[in-house]
Jmol script that loads the backbone (N, CA, C; Angstrom):
load data "model"
ATOM      1  N   MET A   1      -8.790-190.354 176.485  1.00  0.00           N
ATOM      2  CA  MET A   1      -9.729-189.831 175.513  1.00  0.00           C
ATOM      3  C   MET A   1      -9.210-190.189 174.129  1.00  0.00           C
ATOM      4  N   ASP A   2     -10.078-190.735 173.306  1.00  0.00           N
ATOM      5  CA  ASP A   2      -9.650-191.171 171.984  1.00  0.00           C
ATOM      6  C   ASP A   2      -9.677-190.022 170.966  1.00  0.00           C
ATOM      7  N   GLU A   3      -9.064-190.292 169.848  1.00  0.00           N
ATOM      8  CA  GLU A   3      -8.878-189.274 168.804  1.00  0.00           C
ATOM      9  C   GLU A   3     -10.209-188.779 168.233  1.00  0.00           C
ATOM     10  N   SER A   4     -11.198-189.663 168.130  1.00  0.00           N
ATOM     11  CA  SER A   4     -12.481-189.260 167.551  1.00  0.00           C
ATOM     12  C   SER A   4     -13.187-188.230 168.427  1.00  0.00           C
ATOM     13  N   ARG A   5     -13.055-188.353 169.746  1.00  0.00           N
ATOM     14  CA  ARG A   5     -13.689-187.387 170.656  1.00  0.00           C
ATOM     15  C   ARG A   5     -12.969-186.038 170.590  1.00  0.00           C
ATOM     16  N   ILE A   6     -11.659-186.064 170.460  1.00  0.00           N
ATOM     17  CA  ILE A   6     -10.896-184.820 170.313  1.00  0.00           C
ATOM     18  C   ILE A   6     -11.260-184.144 168.993  1.00  0.00           C
ATOM     19  N   ASN A   7     -11.395-184.938 167.943  1.00  0.00           N
ATOM     20  CA  ASN A   7     -11.811-184.382 166.651  1.00  0.00           C
ATOM     21  C   ASN A   7     -13.191-183.756 166.746  1.00  0.00           C
ATOM     22  N   ARG A   8     -14.082-184.370 167.514  1.00  0.00           N
ATOM     23  CA  ARG A   8     -15.439-183.819 167.682  1.00  0.00           C
ATOM     24  C   ARG A   8     -15.383-182.491 168.435  1.00  0.00           C
ATOM     25  N   ILE A   9     -14.520-182.388 169.449  1.00  0.00           N
ATOM     26  CA  ILE A   9     -14.345-181.124 170.171  1.00  0.00           C
ATOM     27  C   ILE A   9     -13.908-180.034 169.202  1.00  0.00           C
ATOM     28  N   ASN A  10     -12.935-180.342 168.372  1.00  0.00           N
ATOM     29  CA  ASN A  10     -12.427-179.370 167.403  1.00  0.00           C
ATOM     30  C   ASN A  10     -13.492-179.002 166.369  1.00  0.00           C
ATOM     31  N   GLU A  11     -14.259-179.998 165.936  1.00  0.00           N
ATOM     32  CA  GLU A  11     -15.327-179.747 164.964  1.00  0.00           C
ATOM     33  C   GLU A  11     -16.379-178.802 165.552  1.00  0.00           C
ATOM     34  N   LEU A  12     -16.766-179.039 166.803  1.00  0.00           N
ATOM     35  CA  LEU A  12     -17.748-178.164 167.449  1.00  0.00           C
ATOM     36  C   LEU A  12     -17.189-176.761 167.666  1.00  0.00           C
ATOM     37  N   ALA A  13     -15.915-176.667 167.976  1.00  0.00           N
ATOM     38  CA  ALA A  13     -15.298-175.346 168.172  1.00  0.00           C
ATOM     39  C   ALA A  13     -15.311-174.552 166.870  1.00  0.00           C
ATOM     40  N   ARG A  14     -14.965-175.211 165.772  1.00  0.00           N
ATOM     41  CA  ARG A  14     -14.988-174.526 164.468  1.00  0.00           C
ATOM     42  C   ARG A  14     -16.408-174.098 164.099  1.00  0.00           C
ATOM     43  N   LYS A  15     -17.362-174.980 164.337  1.00  0.00           N
ATOM     44  CA  LYS A  15     -18.743-174.667 163.991  1.00  0.00           C
ATOM     45  C   LYS A  15     -19.282-173.521 164.842  1.00  0.00           C
ATOM     46  N   SER A  16     -18.895-173.486 166.121  1.00  0.00           N
ATOM     47  CA  SER A  16     -19.388-172.399 166.986  1.00  0.00           C
ATOM     48  C   SER A  16     -18.850-171.044 166.537  1.00  0.00           C
ATOM     49  N   LYS A  17     -17.665-171.027 165.941  1.00  0.00           N
ATOM     50  CA  LYS A  17     -17.088-169.762 165.462  1.00  0.00           C
ATOM     51  C   LYS A  17     -17.716-169.312 164.145  1.00  0.00           C
ATOM     52  N   THR A  18     -18.214-170.249 163.365  1.00  0.00           N
ATOM     53  CA  THR A  18     -18.739-169.878 162.054  1.00  0.00           C
ATOM     54  C   THR A  18     -20.256-169.695 162.061  1.00  0.00           C
ATOM     55  N   VAL A  19     -21.012-170.762 162.286  1.00  0.00           N
ATOM     56  CA  VAL A  19     -22.468-170.681 162.178  1.00  0.00           C
ATOM     57  C   VAL A  19     -23.187-170.747 163.518  1.00  0.00           C
ATOM     58  N   GLY A  20     -22.488-171.133 164.563  1.00  0.00           N
ATOM     59  CA  GLY A  20     -23.124-171.261 165.871  1.00  0.00           C
ATOM     60  C   GLY A  20     -23.559-172.685 166.145  1.00  0.00           C
ATOM     61  N   LEU A  21     -23.867-172.955 167.398  1.00  0.00           N
ATOM     62  CA  LEU A  21     -24.246-174.300 167.822  1.00  0.00           C
ATOM     63  C   LEU A  21     -25.693-174.332 168.303  1.00  0.00           C
ATOM     64  N   THR A  22     -26.310-175.486 168.113  1.00  0.00           N
ATOM     65  CA  THR A  22     -27.638-175.705 168.674  1.00  0.00           C
ATOM     66  C   THR A  22     -27.475-175.960 170.177  1.00  0.00           C
ATOM     67  N   PRO A  23     -28.543-175.852 170.946  1.00  0.00           N
ATOM     68  CA  PRO A  23     -28.428-176.140 172.385  1.00  0.00           C
ATOM     69  C   PRO A  23     -27.902-177.551 172.681  1.00  0.00           C
ATOM     70  N   GLU A  24     -28.289-178.526 171.857  1.00  0.00           N
ATOM     71  CA  GLU A  24     -27.794-179.891 172.046  1.00  0.00           C
ATOM     72  C   GLU A  24     -26.291-179.970 171.802  1.00  0.00           C
ATOM     73  N   GLU A  25     -25.828-179.264 170.780  1.00  0.00           N
ATOM     74  CA  GLU A  25     -24.398-179.258 170.474  1.00  0.00           C
ATOM     75  C   GLU A  25     -23.611-178.530 171.556  1.00  0.00           C
ATOM     76  N   LYS A  26     -24.186-177.473 172.118  1.00  0.00           N
ATOM     77  CA  LYS A  26     -23.518-176.769 173.209  1.00  0.00           C
ATOM     78  C   LYS A  26     -23.359-177.686 174.417  1.00  0.00           C
ATOM     79  N   ASN A  27     -24.403-178.454 174.723  1.00  0.00           N
ATOM     80  CA  ASN A  27     -24.321-179.408 175.829  1.00  0.00           C
ATOM     81  C   ASN A  27     -23.268-180.477 175.555  1.00  0.00           C
ATOM     82  N   GLU A  28     -23.242-180.974 174.323  1.00  0.00           N
ATOM     83  CA  GLU A  28     -22.250-181.969 173.942  1.00  0.00           C
ATOM     84  C   GLU A  28     -20.842-181.397 174.066  1.00  0.00           C
ATOM     85  N   GLN A  29     -20.673-180.160 173.623  1.00  0.00           N
ATOM     86  CA  GLN A  29     -19.369-179.508 173.696  1.00  0.00           C
ATOM     87  C   GLN A  29     -18.918-179.355 175.150  1.00  0.00           C
ATOM     88  N   THR A  30     -19.834-178.959 176.017  1.00  0.00           N
ATOM     89  CA  THR A  30     -19.509-178.808 177.436  1.00  0.00           C
ATOM     90  C   THR A  30     -19.085-180.137 178.046  1.00  0.00           C
ATOM     91  N   LEU A  31     -19.826-181.195 177.744  1.00  0.00           N
ATOM     92  CA  LEU A  31     -19.489-182.513 178.288  1.00  0.00           C
ATOM     93  C   LEU A  31     -18.144-183.009 177.760  1.00  0.00           C
ATOM     94  N   LEU A  32     -17.906-182.813 176.474  1.00  0.00           N
ATOM     95  CA  LEU A  32     -16.630-183.243 175.899  1.00  0.00           C
ATOM     96  C   LEU A  32     -15.459-182.460 176.476  1.00  0.00           C
ATOM     97  N   ARG A  33     -15.644-181.168 176.685  1.00  0.00           N
ATOM     98  CA  ARG A  33     -14.576-180.356 177.271  1.00  0.00           C
ATOM     99  C   ARG A  33     -14.278-180.794 178.703  1.00  0.00           C
ATOM    100  N   ARG A  34     -15.326-181.086 179.470  1.00  0.00           N
ATOM    101  CA  ARG A  34     -15.119-181.561 180.845  1.00  0.00           C
ATOM    102  C   ARG A  34     -14.372-182.889 180.853  1.00  0.00           C
ATOM    103  N   GLU A  35     -14.749-183.777 179.945  1.00  0.00           N
ATOM    104  CA  GLU A  35     -14.071-185.066 179.852  1.00  0.00           C
ATOM    105  C   GLU A  35     -12.602-184.881 179.468  1.00  0.00           C
ATOM    106  N   PHE A  36     -12.347-183.965 178.530  1.00  0.00           N
ATOM    107  CA  PHE A  36     -10.982-183.688 178.097  1.00  0.00           C
ATOM    108  C   PHE A  36     -10.142-183.143 179.246  1.00  0.00           C
ATOM    109  N   ILE A  37     -10.685-182.191 179.987  1.00  0.00           N
ATOM    110  CA  ILE A  37      -9.962-181.603 181.117  1.00  0.00           C
ATOM    111  C   ILE A  37      -9.688-182.655 182.186  1.00  0.00           C
ATOM    112  N   ALA A  38     -10.653-183.528 182.440  1.00  0.00           N
ATOM    113  CA  ALA A  38     -10.455-184.598 183.421  1.00  0.00           C
ATOM    114  C   ALA A  38      -9.334-185.538 182.979  1.00  0.00           C
ATOM    115  N   ALA A  39      -9.276-185.833 181.690  1.00  0.00           N
ATOM    116  CA  ALA A  39      -8.219-186.701 181.174  1.00  0.00           C
ATOM    117  C   ALA A  39      -6.852-186.037 181.314  1.00  0.00           C
ATOM    118  N   ILE A  40      -6.783-184.743 181.024  1.00  0.00           N
ATOM    119  CA  ILE A  40      -5.522-184.013 181.168  1.00  0.00           C
ATOM    120  C   ILE A  40      -5.079-184.004 182.622  1.00  0.00           C
ATOM    121  N   ARG A  41      -6.004-183.712 183.532  1.00  0.00           N
ATOM    122  CA  ARG A  41      -5.664-183.705 184.958  1.00  0.00           C
ATOM    123  C   ARG A  41      -5.164-185.062 185.423  1.00  0.00           C
ATOM    124  N   MET A  42      -5.814-186.134 184.964  1.00  0.00           N
ATOM    125  CA  MET A  42      -5.408-187.471 185.351  1.00  0.00           C
ATOM    126  C   MET A  42      -4.000-187.778 184.836  1.00  0.00           C
ATOM    127  N   ASN A  43      -3.702-187.371 183.599  1.00  0.00           N
ATOM    128  CA  ASN A  43      -2.369-187.601 183.038  1.00  0.00           C
ATOM    129  C   ASN A  43      -1.301-186.824 183.790  1.00  0.00           C
ATOM    130  N   VAL A  44      -1.582-185.574 184.116  1.00  0.00           N
ATOM    131  CA  VAL A  44      -0.610-184.756 184.849  1.00  0.00           C
ATOM    132  C   VAL A  44      -0.386-185.333 186.239  1.00  0.00           C
ATOM    133  N   ARG A  45      -1.471-185.715 186.911  1.00  0.00           N
ATOM    134  CA  ARG A  45      -1.359-186.303 188.242  1.00  0.00           C
ATOM    135  C   ARG A  45      -0.528-187.577 188.199  1.00  0.00           C
ATOM    136  N   SER A  46      -0.750-188.397 187.183  1.00  0.00           N
ATOM    137  CA  SER A  46       0.005-189.635 187.026  1.00  0.00           C
ATOM    138  C   SER A  46       1.487-189.355 186.850  1.00  0.00           C
ATOM    139  N   GLN A  47       1.808-188.356 186.050  1.00  0.00           N
ATOM    140  CA  GLN A  47       3.211-188.004 185.846  1.00  0.00           C
ATOM    141  C   GLN A  47       3.838-187.475 187.128  1.00  0.00           C
ATOM    142  N   LEU A  48       3.112-186.623 187.838  1.00  0.00           N
ATOM    143  CA  LEU A  48       3.650-186.062 189.070  1.00  0.00           C
ATOM    144  C   LEU A  48       3.829-187.134 190.146  1.00  0.00           C
ATOM    145  N   ASP A  49       2.935-188.117 190.172  1.00  0.00           N
ATOM    146  CA  ASP A  49       3.031-189.187 191.151  1.00  0.00           C
ATOM    147  C   ASP A  49       4.260-190.070 190.930  1.00  0.00           C
ATOM    148  N   ASN A  50       4.821-190.032 189.741  1.00  0.00           N
ATOM    149  CA  ASN A  50       5.983-190.866 189.434  1.00  0.00           C
ATOM    150  C   ASN A  50       7.308-190.116 189.515  1.00  0.00           C
ATOM    151  N   ILE A  51       7.311-188.919 190.064  1.00  0.00           N
ATOM    152  CA  ILE A  51       8.537-188.141 190.198  1.00  0.00           C
ATOM    153  C   ILE A  51       9.204-188.478 191.523  1.00  0.00           C
ATOM    154  N   ASP A  52      10.484-188.787 191.455  1.00  0.00           N
ATOM    155  CA  ASP A  52      11.290-189.028 192.645  1.00  0.00           C
ATOM    156  C   ASP A  52      12.251-187.865 192.824  1.00  0.00           C
ATOM    157  N   ILE A  53      12.383-187.406 194.066  1.00  0.00           N
ATOM    158  CA  ILE A  53      13.285-186.302 194.371  1.00  0.00           C
ATOM    159  C   ILE A  53      14.318-186.782 195.386  1.00  0.00           C
ATOM    160  N   GLU A  54      15.580-186.484 195.105  1.00  0.00           N
ATOM    161  CA  GLU A  54      16.640-186.852 196.036  1.00  0.00           C
ATOM    162  C   GLU A  54      16.808-185.725 197.045  1.00  0.00           C
ATOM    163  N   GLN A  55      16.694-186.069 198.313  1.00  0.00           N
ATOM    164  CA  GLN A  55      16.833-185.101 199.391  1.00  0.00           C
ATOM    165  C   GLN A  55      18.309-184.814 199.654  1.00  0.00           C
ATOM    166  N   GLU A  56      18.577-183.801 200.458  1.00  0.00           N
ATOM    167  CA  GLU A  56      19.957-183.433 200.769  1.00  0.00           C
ATOM    168  C   GLU A  56      20.701-184.550 201.487  1.00  0.00           C
ATOM    169  N   ASP A  57      19.981-185.353 202.264  1.00  0.00           N
ATOM    170  CA  ASP A  57      20.630-186.441 202.990  1.00  0.00           C
ATOM    171  C   ASP A  57      20.842-187.685 202.122  1.00  0.00           C
ATOM    172  N   GLY A  58      20.450-187.630 200.859  1.00  0.00           N
ATOM    173  CA  GLY A  58      20.658-188.730 199.937  1.00  0.00           C
ATOM    174  C   GLY A  58      19.459-189.644 199.787  1.00  0.00           C
ATOM    175  N   SER A  59      18.461-189.483 200.623  1.00  0.00           N
ATOM    176  CA  SER A  59      17.275-190.325 200.508  1.00  0.00           C
ATOM    177  C   SER A  59      16.435-189.875 199.310  1.00  0.00           C
ATOM    178  N   ILE A  60      15.685-190.807 198.775  1.00  0.00           N
ATOM    179  CA  ILE A  60      14.837-190.518 197.621  1.00  0.00           C
ATOM    180  C   ILE A  60      13.383-190.571 198.070  1.00  0.00           C
ATOM    181  N   VAL A  61      12.643-189.498 197.745  1.00  0.00           N
ATOM    182  CA  VAL A  61      11.246-189.397 198.133  1.00  0.00           C
ATOM    183  C   VAL A  61      10.393-189.371 196.866  1.00  0.00           C
ATOM    184  N   ASN A  62       9.392-190.231 196.820  1.00  0.00           N
ATOM    185  CA  ASN A  62       8.453-190.252 195.711  1.00  0.00           C
ATOM    186  C   ASN A  62       7.338-189.264 196.015  1.00  0.00           C
ATOM    187  N   LEU A  63       7.087-188.327 195.108  1.00  0.00           N
ATOM    188  CA  LEU A  63       6.068-187.308 195.345  1.00  0.00           C
ATOM    189  C   LEU A  63       4.661-187.893 195.408  1.00  0.00           C
ATOM    190  N   GLY A  64       4.418-188.964 194.672  1.00  0.00           N
ATOM    191  CA  GLY A  64       3.113-189.602 194.725  1.00  0.00           C
ATOM    192  C   GLY A  64       2.826-190.181 196.097  1.00  0.00           C
ATOM    193  N   GLU A  65       3.845-190.775 196.704  1.00  0.00           N
ATOM    194  CA  GLU A  65       3.665-191.330 198.038  1.00  0.00           C
ATOM    195  C   GLU A  65       3.589-190.229 199.096  1.00  0.00           C
ATOM    196  N   LYS A  66       4.310-189.146 198.874  1.00  0.00           N
ATOM    197  CA  LYS A  66       4.343-188.073 199.852  1.00  0.00           C
ATOM    198  C   LYS A  66       3.082-187.216 199.812  1.00  0.00           C
ATOM    199  N   TYR A  67       2.599-186.897 198.613  1.00  0.00           N
ATOM    200  CA  TYR A  67       1.468-185.977 198.478  1.00  0.00           C
ATOM    201  C   TYR A  67       0.225-186.608 197.865  1.00  0.00           C
ATOM    202  N   GLY A  68       0.301-187.828 197.410  1.00  0.00           N
ATOM    203  CA  GLY A  68      -0.802-188.450 196.685  1.00  0.00           C
ATOM    204  C   GLY A  68      -2.052-188.704 197.498  1.00  0.00           C
ATOM    205  N   ASP A  69      -1.955-188.775 198.819  1.00  0.00           N
ATOM    206  CA  ASP A  69      -3.112-189.093 199.636  1.00  0.00           C
ATOM    207  C   ASP A  69      -4.024-187.904 199.857  1.00  0.00           C
ATOM    208  N   LYS A  70      -3.594-186.716 199.513  1.00  0.00           N
ATOM    209  CA  LYS A  70      -4.410-185.524 199.735  1.00  0.00           C
ATOM    210  C   LYS A  70      -5.558-185.486 198.733  1.00  0.00           C
ATOM    211  N   THR A  71      -6.747-185.135 199.200  1.00  0.00           N
ATOM    212  CA  THR A  71      -7.916-185.123 198.322  1.00  0.00           C
ATOM    213  C   THR A  71      -8.302-183.705 197.899  1.00  0.00           C
ATOM    214  N   ALA A  72      -7.513-182.722 198.233  1.00  0.00           N
ATOM    215  CA  ALA A  72      -7.850-181.327 197.928  1.00  0.00           C
ATOM    216  C   ALA A  72      -7.518-180.933 196.494  1.00  0.00           C
ATOM    217  N   HIS A  73      -7.015-181.846 195.682  1.00  0.00           N
ATOM    218  CA  HIS A  73      -6.602-181.500 194.316  1.00  0.00           C
ATOM    219  C   HIS A  73      -7.767-181.332 193.429  1.00  0.00           C
TER     220      HIS A  73
END
end "model"
wireframe off; spacefill off
backbone 0.3
color backbone group
C-alpha cells in the first residue's frame, strides 16, 4: 500500500471525527481499511514464513514450509 492511500485513510478518519463522512466517503474508508489490513496480514505472513527454528536435535525447520500450506489463516 502506497503512502498516498495511507494518507487518504488518515484524512478520512480525521474528517469523520470532525464533520462526518458522506456515504461515498464511508464506502471509500471501508475499502481502504480492508486493503490496509490485507497488506498488513500479507507482510506479517511473509515475515513468519521466513522464520527458521532450530530443533533440539539440531535440525532447522522453516515455519513457512511447515505451516504455510494451511489455508485456515
